[in-house]
C-alpha positions in Angstrom: -43.1 14.6 -40.5 -42.4 10.9 -41.1 -39.1 9.9 -39.6 -38.6 13.3 -38.1 -37.5 11.7 -34.8 -35.5 8.8 -35.9 -32.1 10.2 -37.0 -31.1 13.9 -37.1 -28.6 15.9 -39.1 -27.6 18.8 -36.9 -27.0 22.3 -37.7 -26.5 25.3 -35.4 -29.3 27.7 -34.1 -28.3 31.3 -33.3 -28.6 32.0 -29.7 -28.3 35.8 -29.9 -25.8 37.9 -28.0 -23.0 36.0 -26.2 -23.7 37.7 -23.0 -27.5 37.3 -23.0 -28.5 35.5 -19.8 -30.0 31.9 -20.3 -33.3 32.4 -18.7 -36.2 30.0 -18.6 -38.1 32.3 -21.1 -35.2 32.2 -23.6 -34.8 28.4 -23.4 -38.6 28.0 -24.0 -38.2 30.1 -27.2 -34.8 28.8 -28.5 -35.1 25.2 -27.8 -38.5 24.5 -29.7 -37.0 26.5 -32.6 -33.9 24.3 -32.6 -36.1 21.1 -32.4 -38.0 22.2 -35.5 -34.8 23.0 -37.3 -33.4 19.6 -36.4 -36.5 17.9 -37.8 -36.7 20.1 -40.9 -33.0 19.3 -41.9 -33.6 15.5 -41.9 -36.1 14.7 -44.6 -34.0 12.4 -46.7 -31.8 9.8 -44.8 -31.2 6.1 -44.7 -29.1 3.9 -42.5 -28.7 0.8 -40.3 -29.1 0.4 -36.6 -27.8 -2.7 -34.6 -29.5 -3.0 -31.0 -28.1 -5.1 -28.2 -30.4 -5.7 -25.1 -28.7 -5.1 -21.7 -29.8 -7.2 -18.7 -27.7 -5.5 -16.1 -24.6 -3.3 -15.8 -22.1 -5.9 -14.7 -22.8 -8.7 -17.2 -24.1 -6.8 -20.1 -25.9 -10.0 -21.3 -27.1 -9.9 -24.8 -30.2 -12.0 -25.1 -30.7 -11.3 -28.7 -29.4 -8.6 -31.1 -31.5 -7.1 -33.8 -30.8 -5.1 -37.0 -33.1 -2.3 -38.4 -32.5 -0.8 -41.8 -34.4 2.3 -42.4 -35.0 5.0 -45.0 -37.0 8.2 -45.1 -37.6 10.4 -48.2 -40.3 13.0 -48.0 -43.6 11.3 -47.2 -42.3 7.8 -48.0 -40.3 5.6 -45.6 -39.7 2.1 -44.4 -37.8 0.1 -41.8 -37.1 -3.5 -41.6 -36.5 -5.5 -38.4 -34.5 -8.6 -38.3 -33.6 -10.8 -35.1 -29.9 -11.7 -35.4 -27.9 -14.5 -33.9 -27.5 -14.4 -30.2 -28.4 -16.5 -27.2 -31.3 -17.0 -24.8 -30.3 -16.8 -21.1 -32.1 -19.3 -19.0 -32.0 -17.1 -15.8 -30.7 -13.5 -16.4 -30.4 -12.9 -12.7 -27.7 -15.4 -12.3 -24.1 -14.8 -13.5 -23.5 -18.4 -14.5 -26.9 -19.0 -16.0 -26.8 -21.4 -19.1 -27.1 -19.8 -22.5 -28.7 -21.4 -25.7 -27.7 -20.1 -29.1 -30.5 -18.6 -31.2 -30.2 -18.4 -35.1 -31.3 -15.5 -37.1 -35.1 -15.5 -37.9 -38.2 -13.6 -38.8 -37.9 -10.3 -40.5 -40.6 -7.6 -40.9 -40.8 -4.6 -43.1 -43.2 -1.6 -42.6 -43.3 0.9 -45.3 -45.3 3.7 -46.9 -45.4 5.9 -50.0 -47.8 8.4 -51.3 -50.3 5.7 -52.6 -50.3 2.9 -50.1 -48.8 1.3 -46.8 -47.5 -2.2 -46.4 -46.3 -4.7 -44.0 -44.2 -7.6 -45.0 -42.7 -10.6 -43.3 -40.4 -13.7 -43.9 -39.5 -16.5 -41.6 -35.8 -16.8 -42.2 -33.1 -14.6 -43.9 -33.4 -16.7 -47.1 -37.1 -16.8 -47.5 -39.1 -14.7 -49.8 -41.2 -11.9 -48.4 -44.9 -12.3 -48.2 -47.5 -9.4 -47.9 -48.9 -9.3 -44.4 -51.0 -6.2 -45.0 -51.4 -3.7 -47.9 -53.6 -0.6 -47.4 -54.5 2.5 -49.2 -54.7 4.3 -45.8 -51.1 5.3 -45.1 -51.8 7.2 -41.8 -51.6 4.1 -39.4 -48.2 3.1 -40.8 -46.8 6.6 -40.9 -47.7 6.8 -37.2 -46.1 3.4 -36.4 -43.0 4.5 -38.1 -42.8 7.8 -36.2 -43.4 6.0 -32.9 -40.7 3.4 -33.6 -38.4 6.2 -34.6 -38.9 7.8 -31.2 -38.6 4.7 -29.1 -35.4 3.6 -30.9 -33.4 6.8 -31.4 -34.2 9.0 -28.4 -32.8 12.1 -30.1 -35.8 14.4 -29.9 -38.2 12.2 -27.8 -38.8 11.2 -24.4 -39.8 7.5 -24.8 -42.5 7.8 -27.5 -43.3 11.3 -26.9 -41.5 14.1 -29.1 -40.0 16.7 -26.9 -41.9 19.4 -28.8 -45.1 17.8 -27.5 -43.7 17.6 -24.0 -42.8 21.4 -24.0 -46.4 22.1 -25.4 -48.1 20.2 -22.7 -50.2 22.5 -20.7 -48.9 20.9 -17.5 -45.2 21.3 -18.3 -43.0 23.4 -16.0 -39.3 24.3 -16.6 -38.2 24.3 -13.1 -34.5 25.0 -13.1 -31.6 25.6 -15.7 -28.0 24.7 -14.6 -25.1 25.7 -16.9 -22.1 23.4 -17.1 -23.3 20.6 -14.6 -20.7 18.5 -13.0 -19.0 16.1 -15.6 -20.6 17.7 -18.7 -18.8 19.4 -21.5 -18.6 23.3 -21.2 -21.5 25.0 -22.7 -24.0 22.2 -21.7 -27.4 23.2 -20.1 -29.3 20.9 -17.7 -33.0 21.5 -18.2 -35.0 20.2 -15.1 -38.9 19.9 -15.5 -42.0 18.6 -14.0 -45.4 17.7 -15.7 -48.8 18.1 -13.9 -50.7 14.7 -13.9 -54.4 15.3 -14.7 -56.7 14.5 -11.8 -58.6 11.9 -13.9 -55.5 10.0 -15.1 -55.8 7.5 -12.2 -59.6 7.2 -12.4 -62.3 6.2 -14.8 -61.4 4.2 -17.8 -57.6 4.7 -17.4 -55.5 1.8 -18.7 -53.3 0.5 -16.0 -50.1 0.4 -18.1 -50.6 3.7 -19.7 -47.7 5.9 -18.5 -47.5 9.6 -17.9 -44.3 11.7 -17.7 -44.1 13.5 -14.3 -40.6 14.9 -14.0 -37.0 14.7 -15.4 -34.2 16.6 -16.9 -32.4 16.9 -20.3 -28.8 17.8 -21.0 -28.5 19.9 -24.2 -25.7 21.6 -26.1 -26.9 25.0 -27.4 -23.7 25.7 -29.2 -24.2 22.6 -31.2 -27.6 23.2 -32.2 -29.3 22.1 -28.9 -28.5 18.3 -29.5 -29.6 16.2 -26.6 -26.7 14.4 -24.9 -28.5 12.9 -21.8 -31.8 12.7 -20.3 -33.7 11.2 -17.5 -37.6 10.8 -17.5 -39.7 9.6 -14.5 -43.1 8.1 -15.5 -46.1 6.9 -13.5 -48.7 4.5 -14.7 -52.5 4.7 -14.1 -52.2 2.0 -11.5 -49.4 4.2 -9.7 -46.5 2.1 -10.6 -43.2 4.1 -10.9 -40.5 3.9 -13.7 -37.4 5.9 -14.7 -35.7 5.9 -18.1 -32.2 7.3 -18.9 -30.9 7.9 -22.4 -27.4 8.8 -23.4 -26.4 9.8 -27.1 -23.0 9.6 -28.5 -22.2 11.7 -31.7 -19.8 11.6 -34.6 -18.9 14.0 -37.3 -21.1 13.5 -40.3 -21.3 15.2 -43.8 -19.9 18.6 -43.8 -18.5 18.2 -40.3 -22.0 18.3 -38.7 -22.9 16.0 -35.7 -24.8 12.9 -36.3 -25.8 10.3 -33.7 -23.6 7.2 -33.6 -24.9 5.3 -30.6 -27.8 5.5 -28.1 -27.9 3.8 -24.8 -31.2 3.3 -23.0 -32.0 2.0 -19.6 -35.2 1.5 -17.6 -35.6 1.3 -13.9 -38.7 -0.1 -12.1 -40.3 0.8 -8.8 -38.8 4.3 -8.2 -38.2 7.6 -9.5 -34.5 8.8 -10.1 -33.0 12.3 -9.9 -29.7 11.4 -11.6 -28.7 8.4 -13.8 -27.8 5.2 -11.9 -25.6 3.9 -14.6 -22.4 4.3 -12.7 -23.8 2.5 -9.6 -23.3 -1.4 -9.8 -25.8 -1.8 -7.0 -28.7 -0.3 -9.1 -29.8 -2.8 -11.8 -32.1 -1.8 -14.6 -34.9 -4.1 -15.4 -34.2 -3.4 -19.2 -31.9 -1.5 -21.4 -30.6 -1.3 -25.1 -27.4 -0.1 -26.8 -28.2 0.9 -30.4 -25.4 1.6 -32.8 -26.1 3.7 -35.9 -24.1 3.0 -39.1 -24.0 3.7 -42.8 -25.9 6.9 -42.7 -26.6 8.4 -46.1 -28.3 11.7 -46.9 -30.1 12.7 -50.0 -33.3 11.8 -51.8 -34.1 8.3 -52.9 -36.3 7.2 -55.8 -40.0 6.6 -55.1 -39.4 2.9 -56.4 -37.5 2.2 -53.1 -40.6 2.5 -51.1 -42.9 0.1 -53.1 -43.6 -3.6 -53.1 -41.3 -4.0 -56.1 -38.4 -2.9 -54.0 -38.8 -6.1 -52.0 -39.3 -8.4 -55.0 -43.2 -8.4 -54.9 -45.6 -7.4 -57.6 -47.3 -4.0 -57.2 -50.7 -5.7 -57.2 -49.6 -8.0 -54.4 -52.5 -9.0 -52.1 -52.4 -9.9 -48.4 -50.9 -13.4 -48.0 -52.6 -14.1 -44.7 -56.1 -15.6 -44.5 -58.9 -13.2 -43.5 -59.8 -13.4 -39.7 -62.7 -15.6 -38.8 -66.2 -14.0 -38.8 -67.6 -13.8 -35.3 -71.3 -14.3 -35.2 
């Protein structure tokens, strides 16, 4: 479902009898049901995200903030991405490195409706949009929007992989369940897992930077509809490089008192696997990270005209504004 992984309106999934033991079998039944319910409850939503890159824990140096406006309504959707004012750091590794101011620039829009998909762009906030691509095939843009949703929101995804896909992987193993792990709210479950890596992943035509999840854990709250509070994922690439990603989600009360995400914090570590987040250890520096604030959430259907070229001041018969690529003979 388009947008099913970007922002979620949370309900509650029945867990059965209160004294029923939380077994692996029960988790593997209840958790997928909850994930499907979360996705099904979020078909019509719009909002804005502000993302700030993190260079390290101590400095929290913002290289450049960005803004994403998004909307999903049934099979239609769009998101626009704008680089905001910020500064460029000459040497992020040094505390007193010089910084140069950067002005807002370049905005892109990716969108789709039931008839066509489109990609728009403009060089400055005051420029008019131009059509970069318009296509009768909506599949590619819909996939791009879904991947972007996973990567930026982290609510039901591990990186760009939906958790439902992870649970369905033939190599997935739920290794351990811990109730109320240290420092977590009462009722929280820690789900530790491993994933088998196919033998041919490191051989043949494997792309070196392609990554595979090998292990990790997820903190979930069954009493709140199995929302994900924290997660850690270990990856390995086809050329055997190791990475670890951590995610932390903050929630706020939304419509009808239900939980909605308000902030997502992501950090990436290079060269090793992790067993617990290193975010409280000032000596462990992430190679990258992002803090994303989610604001102005609105729920409800939007008119089909919001997902057309006309909504962005362009004629419906707009053609690609970029010249065709050169013909290679």
